[in-house]
A tleap script that builds the chain and sets N, CA, C and O, in Angstrom:
source leaprc.protein.ff14SB
mol = sequence {
  NMET GLU ASN LYS LYS ASN TRP ILE ILE THR
  ALA GLY VAL MET GLY PHE LEU GLY VAL ALA
  ILE GLY ALA PHE GLY ALA HIE SER LEU LYS
  ASP VAL LEU THR GLU GLN THR ILE LYS THR
  PHE GLN THR GLY VAL LEU TYR HIE LEU VAL
  HIE SER ALA VAL LEU LEU ALA LEU ALA LEU
  SER ASN TYR LYS PHE LYS ASN SER LEU ILE
  PHE ILE THR THR GLY ILE ILE LEU PHE SER
  PHE SER LEU TYR ILE TYR SER ILE THR GLY
  ILE LYS PHE LEU ALA ILE VAL THR PRO PHE
  GLY GLY VAL SER PHE LEU LEU GLY TRP LEU
  PHE VAL ILE LEU GLU ALA LEU LYS GLY LYS
  ASN THR THR LEU LEU CPRO
}
set mol.1.N position { 31.388 23.155 -31.043 }
set mol.1.CA position { 30.067 23.836 -30.295 }
set mol.1.C position { 29.986 23.427 -29.416 }
set mol.1.O position { 30.617 24.020 -28.540 }
set mol.2.N position { 28.996 21.847 -28.856 }
set mol.2.CA position { 28.674 21.481 -28.206 }
set mol.2.C position { 29.475 21.349 -27.074 }
set mol.2.O position { 28.906 20.851 -26.103 }
set mol.3.N position { 30.582 21.646 -26.946 }
set mol.3.CA position { 31.494 21.403 -25.802 }
set mol.3.C position { 32.341 22.237 -24.988 }
set mol.3.O position { 33.090 22.121 -24.018 }
set mol.4.N position { 31.709 23.563 -26.165 }
set mol.4.CA position { 31.512 24.969 -25.000 }
set mol.4.C position { 30.210 25.459 -24.638 }
set mol.4.O position { 29.952 26.204 -23.692 }
set mol.5.N position { 29.329 24.918 -25.570 }
set mol.5.CA position { 28.078 24.618 -24.246 }
set mol.5.C position { 27.667 24.014 -23.140 }
set mol.5.O position { 26.831 24.322 -22.290 }
set mol.6.N position { 28.564 22.871 -23.312 }
set mol.6.CA position { 28.919 22.191 -22.229 }
set mol.6.C position { 30.078 22.875 -20.606 }
set mol.6.O position { 29.947 22.950 -19.385 }
set mol.7.N position { 30.869 23.136 -21.393 }
set mol.7.CA position { 31.771 24.220 -20.475 }
set mol.7.C position { 31.056 25.255 -19.589 }
set mol.7.O position { 31.206 25.452 -18.383 }
set mol.8.N position { 30.209 25.897 -20.506 }
set mol.8.CA position { 29.495 27.458 -19.955 }
set mol.8.C position { 28.715 26.703 -19.051 }
set mol.8.O position { 28.695 27.025 -17.863 }
set mol.9.N position { 27.918 25.509 -19.569 }
set mol.9.CA position { 26.886 25.312 -18.418 }
set mol.9.C position { 27.687 25.279 -16.994 }
set mol.9.O position { 27.715 25.988 -15.988 }
set mol.10.N position { 28.589 23.577 -17.630 }
set mol.10.CA position { 29.968 23.620 -15.361 }
set mol.10.C position { 29.896 24.765 -15.404 }
set mol.10.O position { 28.794 24.884 -14.868 }
set mol.11.N position { 30.513 26.757 -15.846 }
set mol.11.CA position { 30.288 27.533 -15.768 }
set mol.11.C position { 29.539 28.241 -14.461 }
set mol.11.O position { 29.742 28.920 -13.455 }
set mol.12.N position { 28.465 27.526 -15.284 }
set mol.12.CA position { 27.020 28.485 -14.634 }
set mol.12.C position { 27.302 27.815 -13.025 }
set mol.12.O position { 27.602 28.275 -11.923 }
set mol.13.N position { 26.926 26.049 -13.784 }
set mol.13.CA position { 26.659 24.764 -12.376 }
set mol.13.C position { 27.411 25.864 -11.251 }
set mol.13.O position { 26.933 26.793 -10.599 }
set mol.14.N position { 28.735 25.335 -11.341 }
set mol.14.CA position { 29.624 25.924 -10.259 }
set mol.14.C position { 29.944 27.576 -9.783 }
set mol.14.O position { 30.721 27.962 -8.910 }
set mol.15.N position { 29.102 28.344 -10.638 }
set mol.15.CA position { 28.675 29.342 -10.059 }
set mol.15.C position { 27.877 29.605 -8.984 }
set mol.15.O position { 28.247 30.324 -8.056 }
set mol.16.N position { 26.807 29.076 -9.040 }
set mol.16.CA position { 25.522 28.547 -8.624 }
set mol.16.C position { 25.653 28.141 -7.181 }
set mol.16.O position { 25.170 28.790 -6.253 }
set mol.17.N position { 26.404 26.916 -7.040 }
set mol.17.CA position { 27.485 26.773 -5.633 }
set mol.17.C position { 27.755 27.068 -5.686 }
set mol.17.O position { 27.166 27.702 -6.560 }
set mol.18.N position { 29.314 27.987 -5.385 }
set mol.18.CA position { 29.651 28.976 -4.855 }
set mol.18.C position { 28.703 29.241 -4.761 }
set mol.18.O position { 28.076 28.225 -4.462 }
set mol.19.N position { 27.859 30.340 -4.849 }
set mol.19.CA position { 27.322 31.434 -4.335 }
set mol.19.C position { 26.040 30.964 -3.010 }
set mol.19.O position { 25.649 31.632 -2.053 }
set mol.20.N position { 25.557 29.243 -3.559 }
set mol.20.CA position { 24.664 28.920 -2.579 }
set mol.20.C position { 25.495 28.182 -1.330 }
set mol.20.O position { 25.130 28.052 -0.161 }
set mol.21.N position { 26.636 27.776 -1.917 }
set mol.21.CA position { 27.207 27.488 -0.717 }
set mol.21.C position { 27.843 28.425 0.247 }
set mol.21.O position { 27.982 28.133 1.435 }
set mol.22.N position { 28.224 29.543 -0.267 }
set mol.22.CA position { 28.786 31.173 0.526 }
set mol.22.C position { 27.543 31.461 1.091 }
set mol.22.O position { 27.549 32.514 1.727 }
set mol.23.N position { 26.260 30.744 1.061 }
set mol.23.CA position { 25.006 31.502 1.774 }
set mol.23.C position { 24.555 30.938 2.845 }
set mol.23.O position { 24.111 31.379 3.905 }
set mol.24.N position { 24.784 29.558 2.283 }
set mol.24.CA position { 25.166 28.799 3.724 }
set mol.24.C position { 25.725 29.112 5.088 }
set mol.24.O position { 25.491 29.434 6.253 }
set mol.25.N position { 26.801 28.739 3.986 }
set mol.25.CA position { 27.749 29.395 5.074 }
set mol.25.C position { 27.922 30.525 6.472 }
set mol.25.O position { 28.416 30.591 7.597 }
set mol.26.N position { 27.135 31.307 5.486 }
set mol.26.CA position { 27.094 32.908 5.946 }
set mol.26.C position { 26.389 32.889 6.842 }
set mol.26.O position { 26.585 33.650 7.790 }
set mol.27.N position { 24.887 31.620 6.810 }
set mol.27.CA position { 23.419 32.047 7.946 }
set mol.27.C position { 23.627 31.413 8.528 }
set mol.27.O position { 24.016 31.611 9.679 }
set mol.28.N position { 23.310 29.365 7.500 }
set mol.28.CA position { 23.608 28.565 8.597 }
set mol.28.C position { 24.722 27.877 9.482 }
set mol.28.O position { 24.500 26.832 10.093 }
set mol.29.N position { 25.837 28.484 9.507 }
set mol.29.CA position { 27.184 27.563 9.899 }
set mol.29.C position { 27.699 28.750 10.788 }
set mol.29.O position { 28.844 28.541 11.190 }
set mol.30.N position { 27.084 30.103 11.259 }
set mol.30.CA position { 28.079 31.113 11.522 }
set mol.30.C position { 27.867 30.943 13.464 }
set mol.30.O position { 28.721 31.414 14.214 }
set mol.31.N position { 26.893 30.374 13.882 }
set mol.31.CA position { 26.751 29.435 14.712 }
set mol.31.C position { 27.594 28.791 15.619 }
set mol.31.O position { 27.933 29.101 16.761 }
set mol.32.N position { 27.993 27.422 14.596 }
set mol.32.CA position { 28.103 26.416 13.993 }
set mol.32.C position { 30.308 26.037 14.534 }
set mol.32.O position { 30.893 25.339 15.363 }
set mol.33.N position { 30.649 26.866 13.600 }
set mol.33.CA position { 31.710 27.293 13.891 }
set mol.33.C position { 32.499 27.851 13.948 }
set mol.33.O position { 32.214 28.915 13.397 }
set mol.34.N position { 33.444 27.868 14.289 }
set mol.34.CA position { 34.933 28.500 14.913 }
set mol.34.C position { 35.512 29.945 13.781 }
set mol.34.O position { 35.373 29.985 12.558 }
set mol.35.N position { 35.967 30.691 14.405 }
set mol.35.CA position { 36.373 31.907 13.696 }
set mol.35.C position { 37.472 30.932 13.250 }
set mol.35.O position { 36.596 30.098 13.021 }
set mol.36.N position { 38.082 30.581 13.072 }
set mol.36.CA position { 39.186 29.374 11.937 }
set mol.36.C position { 38.436 28.908 11.152 }
set mol.36.O position { 38.513 29.198 9.958 }
set mol.37.N position { 37.532 28.077 11.636 }
set mol.37.CA position { 37.132 27.440 10.372 }
set mol.37.C position { 36.407 27.950 9.528 }
set mol.37.O position { 36.259 27.416 8.429 }
set mol.38.N position { 35.653 29.373 9.946 }
set mol.38.CA position { 34.609 29.915 8.890 }
set mol.38.C position { 35.997 30.759 8.169 }
set mol.38.O position { 35.735 31.481 7.206 }
set mol.39.N position { 36.637 30.719 8.373 }
set mol.39.CA position { 37.361 31.595 7.680 }
set mol.39.C position { 38.152 30.309 6.835 }
set mol.39.O position { 38.873 30.495 5.855 }
set mol.40.N position { 37.869 29.057 7.404 }
set mol.40.CA position { 38.930 28.196 6.072 }
set mol.40.C position { 37.742 27.718 5.203 }
set mol.40.O position { 38.006 27.059 4.197 }
set mol.41.N position { 36.480 27.990 5.504 }
set mol.41.CA position { 35.204 27.911 5.011 }
set mol.41.C position { 35.249 29.086 3.805 }
set mol.41.O position { 35.535 29.061 2.608 }
set mol.42.N position { 34.783 30.203 4.819 }
set mol.42.CA position { 35.171 31.253 3.235 }
set mol.42.C position { 36.302 31.060 2.103 }
set mol.42.O position { 36.042 31.108 0.901 }
set mol.43.N position { 37.371 30.874 2.541 }
set mol.43.CA position { 39.177 30.763 1.753 }
set mol.43.C position { 38.169 29.604 0.249 }
set mol.43.O position { 38.380 29.719 -0.958 }
set mol.44.N position { 37.309 28.770 0.809 }
set mol.44.CA position { 37.239 28.007 -0.219 }
set mol.44.C position { 35.609 28.022 -1.464 }
set mol.44.O position { 35.317 27.417 -2.496 }
set mol.45.N position { 34.850 29.193 -0.491 }
set mol.45.CA position { 34.175 30.234 -1.230 }
set mol.45.C position { 34.357 31.115 -1.729 }
set mol.45.O position { 33.409 31.643 -2.311 }
set mol.46.N position { 35.807 31.803 -1.765 }
set mol.46.CA position { 36.342 32.821 -2.406 }
set mol.46.C position { 36.674 31.845 -4.096 }
set mol.46.O position { 36.501 31.884 -5.314 }
set mol.47.N position { 37.216 31.104 -3.048 }
set mol.47.CA position { 38.362 29.947 -4.537 }
set mol.47.C position { 37.507 30.179 -5.541 }
set mol.47.O position { 37.697 30.693 -6.643 }
set mol.48.N position { 36.176 29.574 -4.847 }
set mol.48.CA position { 35.454 28.777 -5.710 }
set mol.48.C position { 34.442 29.683 -6.704 }
set mol.48.O position { 33.657 29.322 -7.581 }
set mol.49.N position { 34.635 30.405 -6.425 }
set mol.49.CA position { 33.796 32.120 -7.008 }
set mol.49.C position { 34.669 32.266 -8.182 }
set mol.49.O position { 34.549 31.681 -9.258 }
set mol.50.N position { 35.252 32.824 -7.957 }
set mol.50.CA position { 36.445 33.632 -8.709 }
set mol.50.C position { 37.618 32.323 -9.652 }
set mol.50.O position { 38.505 32.686 -10.424 }
set mol.51.N position { 37.436 31.456 -9.459 }
set mol.51.CA position { 37.237 30.570 -10.305 }
set mol.51.C position { 36.204 29.533 -10.721 }
set mol.51.O position { 36.341 28.312 -10.661 }
set mol.52.N position { 34.787 30.453 -11.299 }
set mol.52.CA position { 33.608 29.650 -11.729 }
set mol.52.C position { 33.991 31.053 -12.221 }
set mol.52.O position { 33.415 30.941 -13.303 }
set mol.53.N position { 34.526 32.313 -12.269 }
set mol.53.CA position { 34.207 33.672 -13.381 }
set mol.53.C position { 35.296 32.896 -13.750 }
set mol.53.O position { 34.789 32.278 -14.686 }
set mol.54.N position { 36.971 32.308 -13.634 }
set mol.54.CA position { 37.708 32.221 -14.798 }
set mol.54.C position { 36.545 31.030 -16.268 }
set mol.54.O position { 36.101 31.198 -17.404 }
set mol.55.N position { 36.561 30.171 -15.439 }
set mol.55.CA position { 34.998 29.281 -16.292 }
set mol.55.C position { 34.883 29.409 -17.657 }
set mol.55.O position { 35.298 28.848 -18.672 }
set mol.56.N position { 33.959 30.629 -17.241 }
set mol.56.CA position { 33.445 31.473 -17.618 }
set mol.56.C position { 34.308 31.893 -18.769 }
set mol.56.O position { 34.542 31.136 -19.710 }
set mol.57.N position { 34.666 32.823 -18.700 }
set mol.57.CA position { 35.846 33.336 -18.943 }
set mol.57.C position { 36.122 32.457 -20.129 }
set mol.57.O position { 35.775 32.708 -21.283 }
set mol.58.N position { 36.818 31.344 -19.704 }
set mol.58.CA position { 37.183 30.531 -20.646 }
set mol.58.C position { 36.566 29.506 -21.822 }
set mol.58.O position { 36.855 28.934 -22.873 }
set mol.59.N position { 35.243 29.761 -20.614 }
set mol.59.CA position { 34.942 28.603 -21.876 }
set mol.59.C position { 33.964 29.294 -22.585 }
set mol.59.O position { 32.944 28.646 -22.819 }
set mol.60.N position { 34.022 30.794 -23.114 }
set mol.60.CA position { 33.642 32.218 -23.531 }
set mol.60.C position { 34.640 32.647 -25.356 }
set mol.60.O position { 34.229 33.089 -26.429 }
set mol.61.N position { 35.973 32.231 -24.877 }
set mol.61.CA position { 36.697 31.963 -25.497 }
set mol.61.C position { 37.076 31.933 -26.946 }
set mol.61.O position { 36.162 31.139 -27.172 }
set mol.62.N position { 37.402 32.031 -27.656 }
set mol.62.CA position { 38.262 31.944 -29.016 }
set mol.62.C position { 39.288 30.656 -28.501 }
set mol.62.O position { 39.077 29.610 -29.116 }
set mol.63.N position { 39.924 30.620 -27.885 }
set mol.63.CA position { 41.295 29.764 -27.704 }
set mol.63.C position { 40.580 28.461 -27.414 }
set mol.63.O position { 39.351 28.453 -27.332 }
set mol.64.N position { 41.424 27.158 -27.227 }
set mol.64.CA position { 41.125 26.310 -26.677 }
set mol.64.C position { 42.149 26.128 -25.728 }
set mol.64.O position { 43.372 25.995 -25.744 }
set mol.65.N position { 40.690 26.190 -24.391 }
set mol.65.CA position { 41.280 26.106 -23.348 }
set mol.65.C position { 41.146 24.615 -22.204 }
set mol.65.O position { 41.404 24.472 -21.009 }
set mol.66.N position { 40.660 23.755 -23.187 }
set mol.66.CA position { 40.303 22.323 -22.730 }
set mol.66.C position { 40.949 21.547 -21.053 }
set mol.66.O position { 40.344 20.915 -20.187 }
set mol.67.N position { 42.437 21.977 -21.169 }
set mol.67.CA position { 43.188 21.692 -19.788 }
set mol.67.C position { 43.332 22.881 -19.045 }
set mol.67.O position { 43.778 22.770 -17.903 }
set mol.68.N position { 43.122 23.679 -19.351 }
set mol.68.CA position { 42.514 24.773 -18.397 }
set mol.68.C position { 41.225 24.107 -17.810 }
set mol.68.O position { 41.298 23.230 -16.949 }
set mol.69.N position { 39.974 24.592 -18.347 }
set mol.69.CA position { 38.931 24.565 -17.705 }
set mol.69.C position { 39.091 22.748 -17.205 }
set mol.69.O position { 38.387 22.554 -16.215 }
set mol.70.N position { 39.684 21.718 -17.573 }
set mol.70.CA position { 39.481 20.423 -16.652 }
set mol.70.C position { 40.340 20.657 -15.810 }
set mol.70.O position { 40.061 19.687 -15.106 }
set mol.71.N position { 41.289 21.208 -15.196 }
set mol.71.CA position { 42.169 21.240 -14.633 }
set mol.71.C position { 41.793 23.010 -13.235 }
set mol.71.O position { 42.258 23.301 -12.133 }
set mol.72.N position { 41.034 23.509 -13.922 }
set mol.72.CA position { 40.399 24.198 -12.844 }
set mol.72.C position { 39.232 24.178 -12.478 }
set mol.72.O position { 38.891 25.182 -11.852 }
set mol.73.N position { 38.350 23.287 -12.652 }
set mol.73.CA position { 36.800 22.788 -12.187 }
set mol.73.C position { 37.386 21.343 -11.521 }
set mol.73.O position { 36.699 20.867 -10.617 }
set mol.74.N position { 38.634 20.608 -11.921 }
set mol.74.CA position { 39.439 20.061 -10.834 }
set mol.74.C position { 39.400 20.481 -10.082 }
set mol.74.O position { 38.594 20.151 -9.213 }
set mol.75.N position { 40.400 21.654 -9.915 }
set mol.75.CA position { 41.120 22.295 -8.769 }
set mol.75.C position { 39.176 23.145 -7.752 }
set mol.75.O position { 38.932 23.554 -6.617 }
set mol.76.N position { 38.543 23.023 -8.745 }
set mol.76.CA position { 37.681 23.851 -7.463 }
set mol.76.C position { 36.677 22.660 -6.202 }
set mol.76.O position { 36.215 22.641 -5.061 }
set mol.77.N position { 36.817 21.850 -7.410 }
set mol.77.CA position { 36.720 20.254 -6.348 }
set mol.77.C position { 36.837 19.973 -5.410 }
set mol.77.O position { 36.160 19.889 -4.385 }
set mol.78.N position { 38.580 19.646 -5.988 }
set mol.78.CA position { 40.061 18.929 -4.691 }
set mol.78.C position { 39.526 20.204 -3.354 }
set mol.78.O position { 39.100 19.975 -2.222 }
set mol.79.N position { 39.787 21.674 -4.120 }
set mol.79.CA position { 40.684 22.534 -3.290 }
set mol.79.C position { 39.138 22.676 -2.351 }
set mol.79.O position { 38.915 22.246 -1.220 }
set mol.80.N position { 38.571 23.143 -2.922 }
set mol.80.CA position { 36.961 24.329 -1.931 }
set mol.80.C position { 35.741 22.661 -1.276 }
set mol.80.O position { 35.207 22.435 -0.191 }
set mol.81.N position { 35.762 22.104 -2.217 }
set mol.81.CA position { 34.889 20.758 -1.177 }
set mol.81.C position { 35.749 20.628 -0.254 }
set mol.81.O position { 35.364 20.624 0.915 }
set mol.82.N position { 37.043 20.499 -0.555 }
set mol.82.CA position { 37.790 19.644 0.883 }
set mol.82.C position { 37.460 20.924 1.593 }
set mol.82.O position { 36.356 20.553 1.992 }
set mol.83.N position { 37.545 21.892 1.961 }
set mol.83.CA position { 37.734 23.082 2.970 }
set mol.83.C position { 36.505 23.293 3.136 }
set mol.83.O position { 36.090 23.893 4.127 }
set mol.84.N position { 35.512 22.707 1.930 }
set mol.84.CA position { 34.107 23.262 3.166 }
set mol.84.C position { 33.199 22.120 3.692 }
set mol.84.O position { 32.052 22.291 4.102 }
set mol.85.N position { 34.081 20.522 3.608 }
set mol.85.CA position { 33.608 19.136 4.058 }
set mol.85.C position { 34.881 19.662 5.822 }
set mol.85.O position { 34.583 19.557 7.012 }
set mol.86.N position { 35.940 20.076 5.314 }
set mol.86.CA position { 36.609 20.317 6.946 }
set mol.86.C position { 36.630 21.146 7.798 }
set mol.86.O position { 37.256 21.152 8.858 }
set mol.87.N position { 35.759 22.083 7.253 }
set mol.87.CA position { 35.755 22.783 7.907 }
set mol.87.C position { 34.237 22.337 9.073 }
set mol.87.O position { 33.820 22.737 10.160 }
set mol.88.N position { 33.984 21.698 8.441 }
set mol.88.CA position { 32.496 21.529 9.158 }
set mol.88.C position { 32.565 20.025 9.559 }
set mol.88.O position { 31.753 19.776 10.450 }
set mol.89.N position { 33.272 18.989 9.173 }
set mol.89.CA position { 33.402 18.340 9.994 }
set mol.89.C position { 34.899 17.479 10.962 }
set mol.89.O position { 35.031 16.326 11.373 }
set mol.90.N position { 35.791 18.677 11.020 }
set mol.90.CA position { 36.907 18.507 10.950 }
set mol.90.C position { 37.711 17.012 10.723 }
set mol.90.O position { 38.051 16.344 11.699 }
set mol.91.N position { 37.970 16.574 9.341 }
set mol.91.CA position { 38.108 15.249 9.521 }
set mol.91.C position { 39.464 15.570 8.900 }
set mol.91.O position { 39.434 16.537 8.139 }
set mol.92.N position { 40.852 14.869 9.083 }
set mol.92.CA position { 41.843 15.831 8.203 }
set mol.92.C position { 42.264 15.447 7.262 }
set mol.92.O position { 43.122 15.929 6.522 }
set mol.93.N position { 41.687 14.526 7.202 }
set mol.93.CA position { 42.295 12.917 5.845 }
set mol.93.C position { 42.089 14.360 4.694 }
set mol.93.O position { 42.727 14.374 3.641 }
set mol.94.N position { 41.136 15.508 5.066 }
set mol.94.CA position { 40.120 16.054 3.570 }
set mol.94.C position { 41.449 17.390 3.781 }
set mol.94.O position { 41.631 17.846 2.653 }
set mol.95.N position { 42.205 17.982 4.613 }
set mol.95.CA position { 42.730 19.393 4.317 }
set mol.95.C position { 44.165 18.552 3.581 }
set mol.95.O position { 45.002 19.157 2.911 }
set mol.96.N position { 44.200 17.619 3.764 }
set mol.96.CA position { 45.290 16.991 2.850 }
set mol.96.C position { 45.260 16.673 1.316 }
set mol.96.O position { 46.157 16.952 0.521 }
set mol.97.N position { 44.226 16.120 1.070 }
set mol.97.CA position { 43.363 16.629 -0.278 }
set mol.97.C position { 43.657 18.206 -0.527 }
set mol.97.O position { 44.196 18.455 -1.606 }
set mol.98.N position { 43.426 19.104 0.174 }
set mol.98.CA position { 43.280 20.652 -0.426 }
set mol.98.C position { 44.577 21.079 -0.836 }
set mol.98.O position { 44.336 22.235 -1.185 }
set mol.99.N position { 45.865 20.886 -1.032 }
set mol.99.CA position { 46.831 20.593 -1.874 }
set mol.99.C position { 47.254 20.806 -3.407 }
set mol.99.O position { 48.032 21.413 -4.143 }
set mol.100.N position { 45.778 19.513 -3.360 }
set mol.100.CA position { 46.076 18.747 -4.743 }
set mol.100.C position { 44.935 19.960 -5.995 }
set mol.100.O position { 44.837 20.345 -7.161 }
set mol.101.N position { 44.619 20.017 -5.289 }
set mol.101.CA position { 43.505 21.519 -5.533 }
set mol.101.C position { 44.438 22.176 -5.997 }
set mol.101.O position { 44.729 22.126 -7.192 }
set mol.102.N position { 45.027 22.862 -5.185 }
set mol.102.CA position { 45.929 23.944 -5.394 }
set mol.102.C position { 47.143 23.679 -7.051 }
set mol.102.O position { 47.659 24.268 -8.000 }
set mol.103.N position { 47.046 22.795 -6.603 }
set mol.103.CA position { 48.215 22.551 -7.780 }
set mol.103.C position { 46.763 21.886 -9.271 }
set mol.103.O position { 47.322 21.712 -10.354 }
set mol.104.N position { 46.446 21.823 -9.278 }
set mol.104.CA position { 45.177 21.901 -10.046 }
set mol.104.C position { 45.154 23.140 -10.666 }
set mol.104.O position { 45.511 23.394 -11.817 }
set mol.105.N position { 44.730 23.860 -9.867 }
set mol.105.CA position { 44.346 25.502 -10.381 }
set mol.105.C position { 45.618 26.368 -10.795 }
set mol.105.O position { 45.566 27.348 -11.538 }
set mol.106.N position { 47.220 25.652 -9.965 }
set mol.106.CA position { 47.922 26.168 -10.692 }
set mol.106.C position { 48.650 25.609 -12.488 }
set mol.106.O position { 49.376 26.202 -13.286 }
set mol.107.N position { 48.099 24.441 -12.506 }
set mol.107.CA position { 48.075 23.844 -13.782 }
set mol.107.C position { 46.677 25.011 -14.940 }
set mol.107.O position { 46.571 25.863 -15.822 }
set mol.108.N position { 46.004 24.199 -14.067 }
set mol.108.CA position { 44.612 25.357 -15.088 }
set mol.108.C position { 45.067 26.554 -15.660 }
set mol.108.O position { 44.709 26.945 -16.771 }
set mol.109.N position { 46.505 27.639 -14.305 }
set mol.109.CA position { 47.080 28.952 -14.955 }
set mol.109.C position { 47.572 28.597 -15.944 }
set mol.109.O position { 47.323 29.009 -17.077 }
set mol.110.N position { 48.445 27.666 -15.577 }
set mol.110.CA position { 49.671 27.458 -16.367 }
set mol.110.C position { 49.356 27.219 -18.615 }
set mol.110.O position { 49.969 27.565 -19.626 }
set mol.111.N position { 48.244 26.556 -18.345 }
set mol.111.CA position { 47.530 26.223 -19.470 }
set mol.111.C position { 47.009 26.887 -20.658 }
set mol.111.O position { 46.810 26.651 -21.850 }
set mol.112.N position { 46.805 28.343 -19.326 }
set mol.112.CA position { 46.207 29.491 -19.875 }
set mol.112.C position { 47.124 30.119 -20.915 }
set mol.112.O position { 46.846 30.592 -22.017 }
set mol.113.N position { 48.337 29.998 -20.256 }
set mol.113.CA position { 49.939 30.862 -20.323 }
set mol.113.C position { 50.099 30.946 -21.486 }
set mol.113.O position { 50.220 31.975 -22.151 }
set mol.114.N position { 50.123 29.208 -22.034 }
set mol.114.CA position { 50.605 28.310 -23.204 }
set mol.114.C position { 49.929 28.516 -23.787 }
set mol.114.O position { 50.091 28.886 -24.950 }
set mol.115.N position { 48.163 28.254 -22.829 }
set mol.115.CA position { 47.387 28.372 -25.345 }
set mol.115.C position { 47.746 29.857 -25.636 }
set mol.115.O position { 47.967 29.897 -26.846 }
set mol.116.N position { 47.886 30.933 -25.173 }
set mol.116.CA position { 48.139 31.819 -25.303 }
set mol.116.C position { 48.689 31.902 -26.213 }
set mol.116.O position { 48.275 32.017 -27.366 }
set mol.117.N position { 50.468 31.818 -25.522 }
set mol.117.CA position { 52.010 31.444 -25.630 }
set mol.117.C position { 51.673 30.818 -27.265 }
set mol.117.O position { 52.691 30.621 -27.927 }
set mol.118.N position { 50.969 30.648 -27.628 }
set mol.118.CA position { 50.755 29.792 -28.759 }
set mol.118.C position { 49.767 30.861 -30.370 }
set mol.118.O position { 49.605 30.815 -31.589 }
set mol.119.N position { 49.482 31.501 -29.405 }
set mol.119.CA position { 49.367 32.637 -31.086 }
set mol.119.C position { 48.288 32.732 -31.657 }
set mol.119.O position { 47.765 33.750 -32.112 }
set mol.120.N position { 47.723 31.149 -31.658 }
set mol.120.CA position { 46.919 30.744 -32.621 }
set mol.120.C position { 45.472 31.712 -32.906 }
set mol.120.O position { 44.797 31.646 -33.933 }
set mol.121.N position { 45.223 32.525 -31.837 }
set mol.121.CA position { 43.731 33.093 -32.119 }
set mol.121.C position { 43.805 34.464 -31.573 }
set mol.121.O position { 44.106 34.430 -30.380 }
set mol.122.N position { 43.642 35.602 -32.010 }
set mol.122.CA position { 44.128 36.988 -31.722 }
set mol.122.C position { 42.409 37.384 -31.223 }
set mol.122.O position { 42.189 38.575 -31.444 }
set mol.123.N position { 41.866 37.057 -30.952 }
set mol.123.CA position { 40.843 37.296 -30.389 }
set mol.123.C position { 39.925 35.962 -29.386 }
set mol.123.O position { 39.591 34.794 -29.586 }
set mol.124.N position { 39.785 37.057 -28.156 }
set mol.124.CA position { 39.500 36.829 -26.846 }
set mol.124.C position { 37.980 35.761 -26.541 }
set mol.124.O position { 37.767 34.729 -25.905 }
set mol.125.N position { 37.060 36.802 -27.491 }
set mol.125.CA position { 35.813 36.809 -27.055 }
set mol.125.C position { 34.687 36.168 -28.586 }
set mol.125.O position { 34.909 36.602 -29.716 }
set mol.126.N position { 33.839 35.395 -28.386 }
set mol.126.CA position { 33.077 35.338 -30.014 }
set mol.126.C position { 33.268 36.815 -30.817 }
set mol.126.O position { 32.809 36.966 -31.950 }
savepdb mol mol.pdb
quit
């Protein structure tokens, strides 16, 4: 049960950060970034928030989504945060990191599918 609590907290922290970073971008960066870098930043926020909600749903589930939770959290960090920093700094190296985050998201979703196919639990919520 403690592990479930930690994942709920992780989802909450990620959701909080997604909203805070999105607000920061909308209010503080609109005059600093170009139209293209704003779109890049917004893509990071979109994926961050969507996957934060997914983390919470998985954490609340009775399925054992540990691998999914790990890969989706990693995806948020690698994908979204690399886009945030790249948008603000223009450091090209960070654009190379982003696809690794995308692959982490894909693996997280793949593990959702695999866990559901095991069929060991018929209820999604406690």
